[in-house]
C-alpha positions in Angstrom: 0.0 0.2 -0.2 1.5 3.3 -1.2 0.5 5.3 2.5 2.9 2.5 4.5 5.4 3.0 2.0 5.9 6.7 1.9 8.2 6.5 5.0 10.4 4.3 2.6 9.9 6.4 -0.7 11.1 9.7 1.3 14.4 7.7 2.6 14.7 6.7 -0.7 14.3 10.5 -2.1 16.5 11.8 0.5 19.3 8.5 -0.6 19.3 9.8 -3.9 19.7 13.1 -3.3 22.4 12.4 -1.0 24.2 10.6 -3.7 23.5 13.7 -6.9 27.1 14.1 -7.5 27.2 10.0 -8.9 23.6 8.6 -8.8 20.7 10.4 -10.9 18.0 7.5 -10.0 17.5 4.4 -6.9 15.1 1.5 -6.2 14.0 0.9 -2.8 15.4 -2.5 -3.1 19.4 -0.3 -3.6 18.8 1.1 0.3 17.7 -3.2 1.1 13.7 -2.5 0.7 12.4 -5.1 -2.3 9.3 -2.8 -3.1 8.5 -1.7 -6.5 9.3 2.0 -5.5 11.6 4.5 -7.5 13.7 8.0 -7.6 14.9 9.2 -10.3 16.1 12.8 -11.8 13.7 13.9 -14.0 15.9 15.7 -16.6 14.0 17.4 -18.7 12.3 19.5 -15.8 14.9 18.8 -13.3 12.9 17.9 -10.2 12.9 14.7 -8.3 9.8 12.1 -9.1 8.7 9.0 -7.3 6.8 6.2 -8.2 5.3 3.5 -6.7 4.4 0.2 -8.6 6.0 1.8 -11.8 5.4 -0.5 -15.2 6.6 0.7 -18.6 3.2 -0.1 -21.1 4.5 1.1 -23.6 8.3 1.6 -26.0 9.2 3.4 -28.9 12.5 3.7 -30.6 15.3 0.6 -29.5 18.9 1.5 -29.2 22.3 0.4 -27.7 23.7 2.2 -24.7 26.6 1.4 -21.6 25.3 2.5 -18.1 27.1 2.3 -15.3 25.2 1.6 -11.9 26.0 2.2 -8.4 25.5 -1.7 -7.4 28.4 -2.5 -10.3 31.9 -1.1 -11.1 32.4 0.0 -14.6 29.3 0.1 -17.6 27.8 -2.6 -19.0 25.9 -2.7 -22.3 22.2 -2.3 -21.6 19.3 -2.4 -24.3 16.9 0.8 -24.1 14.0 2.4 -25.4 14.1 6.3 -26.2 10.9 6.9 -25.5 8.5 5.4 -22.8 4.9 6.1 -21.0 4.5 4.5 -17.9 1.6 3.7 -15.5 2.1 4.1 -11.5 1.2 5.5 -8.0 1.8 8.6 -6.6 1.7 9.5 -3.1 -1.6 9.4 -2.9 -1.8 6.3 -4.4 -3.1 8.1 -8.0 -2.8 5.9 -10.4 -0.9 7.6 -13.5 0.7 7.6 -16.7 3.2 9.8 -18.0 5.1 9.3 -21.0 9.2 9.9 -20.5 11.8 10.5 -23.6 16.0 10.7 -23.9 17.4 10.1 -20.4 15.0 9.9 -18.4 13.5 7.3 -19.9 16.5 5.6 -19.6 17.0 6.2 -16.3 13.5 5.1 -15.8 13.7 1.6 -17.2 17.3 1.4 -15.5 15.3 2.0 -12.0 12.3 -0.4 -13.2 14.3 -3.2 -14.3 15.8 -3.4 -9.9 12.4 -3.4 -9.1 12.7 -6.8 -10.7 16.0 -8.4 -9.7 17.6 -7.4 -12.6 21.3 -5.9 -12.8 22.5 -4.6 -15.9 
């Protein structure tokens, strides 16, 4: 339930902000909590966002890239999509849909992978 995870989401956001010089996104499992919450810096708005139970419902323009991660040393290859549409819950538990593109979309895909137990 989203209301039960509000404190955890705020902790995740605080941790991300504390590591802003080396990190642009985090999944809750990166701080030891196996729940589907991500926090990231939206590169278009320069604001932090949090998503509960995020799910990519549409993806366009597949490409290959390399990514780094706080959980690993060095960079690894990754397949991503330039534009994605995400279904998620906000802090109030309201389901929303939002479209992201470019680097912000890449960050979200990386963090959703973390919540699914996938490391690059």
